[in-house]
C-alpha positions in Angstrom: 112.2 75.2 98.1 110.9 74.7 101.6 110.9 78.8 102.8 110.0 79.7 98.7 106.5 77.8 99.7 105.8 77.5 95.7 107.2 75.8 92.7 110.7 77.4 91.9 112.7 77.2 88.8 115.2 74.4 89.0 117.8 76.8 87.9 117.3 79.7 90.5 116.7 77.1 93.2 120.3 75.9 92.4 122.1 79.3 92.0 120.4 80.3 95.5 121.2 77.0 97.3 124.9 76.3 98.6 125.5 72.9 97.2 128.8 72.4 96.4 128.2 68.8 94.7 126.5 68.2 91.3 123.2 70.1 92.1 121.3 67.7 89.3 122.2 64.7 91.3 121.2 66.1 94.6 118.2 67.2 93.0 117.5 63.5 91.9 118.1 62.2 95.3 115.8 64.7 97.0 112.9 63.5 94.5 113.7 60.0 94.8 113.5 60.4 98.7 110.2 62.0 98.0 111.4 65.2 99.8 110.8 67.2 96.5 109.3 66.9 93.3 108.9 68.6 89.7 106.0 70.5 90.1 103.9 74.2 89.0 103.6 75.0 85.0 106.8 73.8 84.1 109.0 70.8 84.3 111.8 72.8 85.5 110.1 73.8 88.6 110.6 72.3 91.9 108.5 71.8 95.1 108.6 70.1 98.4 106.8 66.9 97.9 104.4 67.8 100.4 103.7 70.9 102.6 104.4 69.5 105.8 108.2 68.9 104.9 108.2 72.4 104.0 106.6 73.3 107.7 109.3 71.2 109.4 111.9 72.9 107.4 110.8 76.2 108.0 110.4 75.3 111.7 113.7 74.6 112.1 115.4 78.1 110.9 115.2 81.3 112.8 113.9 84.4 111.2 117.1 85.4 110.5 117.9 82.2 108.2 114.5 82.4 106.8 115.1 85.8 105.4 118.7 85.2 104.0 116.9 82.3 102.2 114.2 84.2 100.8 117.3 86.9 99.7 119.2 84.7 97.9 116.2 83.2 96.2 115.0 86.6 95.2 118.2 87.1 93.5 118.9 84.1 92.2 114.8 84.2 90.5 115.5 88.1 89.2 118.3 87.1 87.5 116.4 84.7 85.4 114.8 86.1 82.1 111.0 85.9 82.7 110.8 85.8 86.4 107.3 86.1 88.1 107.1 89.3 90.0 104.3 87.7 92.0 106.9 85.4 93.4 109.5 87.9 93.5 107.1 90.3 95.4 106.9 87.1 97.9 110.5 86.7 98.2 111.6 90.1 98.8 109.1 90.6 101.0 109.8 87.7 102.9 113.5 89.4 103.1 112.5 92.4 104.3 113.7 94.2 100.8 110.5 96.4 100.9 111.6 99.0 98.0 112.1 95.6 95.9 109.0 94.2 97.0 107.0 97.5 96.3 108.6 97.3 92.8 107.5 93.9 91.8 103.6 94.2 93.3 103.6 97.0 91.2 104.4 94.9 88.0 102.1 92.0 89.5 99.3 94.9 89.6 99.7 96.2 86.0 99.8 92.8 84.9 96.3 91.9 86.2 95.1 95.2 84.9 96.3 93.9 81.5 94.7 90.1 82.5 91.1 92.1 83.7 91.9 91.0 87.2 90.9 94.1 88.8 90.2 92.6 92.3 93.8 91.0 91.7 95.6 94.0 90.9 93.6 96.3 93.7 95.1 93.8 96.0 98.7 94.4 94.9 98.4 98.0 94.2 97.8 98.1 98.1 100.4 96.2 98.9 102.3 98.2 96.9 100.9 101.4 99.1 101.6 99.9 102.4 105.3 101.6 102.9 104.7 104.7 100.5 100.7 105.8 101.5 101.6 109.1 99.6 102.5 108.3 96.3 99.6 109.8 94.1 100.3 107.4 90.8 99.6 104.4 92.8 96.7 106.0 94.6 95.2 106.3 91.2 95.9 103.0 89.9 94.8 101.8 92.9 91.3 103.9 92.7 90.8 102.8 88.9 91.2 99.1 89.7 88.8 99.3 92.4 86.1 100.9 90.0 86.5 98.6 87.6 86.2 95.6 89.8 83.3 96.8 90.9 84.0 98.1 94.3 82.6 102.2 93.5 82.8 103.4 97.3 86.0 101.7 97.9 87.3 103.5 94.8 85.6 107.1 95.7 87.3 107.1 98.9 90.7 106.7 97.1 90.0 109.2 95.0 88.8 111.8 97.5 92.0 110.8 99.8 94.3 111.3 96.5 92.7 114.6 95.9 94.0 116.0 99.4 96.4 118.6 99.3 96.3 119.0 95.5 95.3 122.1 93.2 91.9 122.9 92.9 91.6 122.2 88.9 93.3 118.4 89.9 91.1 118.3 92.9 88.2 118.8 91.1 89.1 116.2 88.2 89.8 113.3 91.1 86.3 114.0 92.8 
């Protein structure tokens, strides 16, 4: 829970952990000792009782251990039906699995577009473009999200960038 940094489904957390005893019993003990609590939008979610607890636990881990925990949790969460793509983006990013992170950044961005959250969509399209700057479709998605968010100048710059190296008929359309 400390590495996740956000409420996490109990089933994914136990699947990612190396607990060999009864997981429900261990979770009840951690809740009783005020190290974990139920949190988030689901009663099935767990989170560290206080941010300071998470900070202390994470400070004791080296970078490789943190990355390994991110990956285990990401894979466990990914196996859950209806897993939160933003959480998966964060976890796969933390595990340095950038292809998977990009995939979930795009899913999160499209969900934001559907919810008319264009600023949020633009943020996730930008994150998806970090490792694939030449991806024309992502550039266009970003440009439209920026336009719909009222950031017309930024949108225009992305459209112009996307128009580079395109045939004249397509360049005109993108300008």
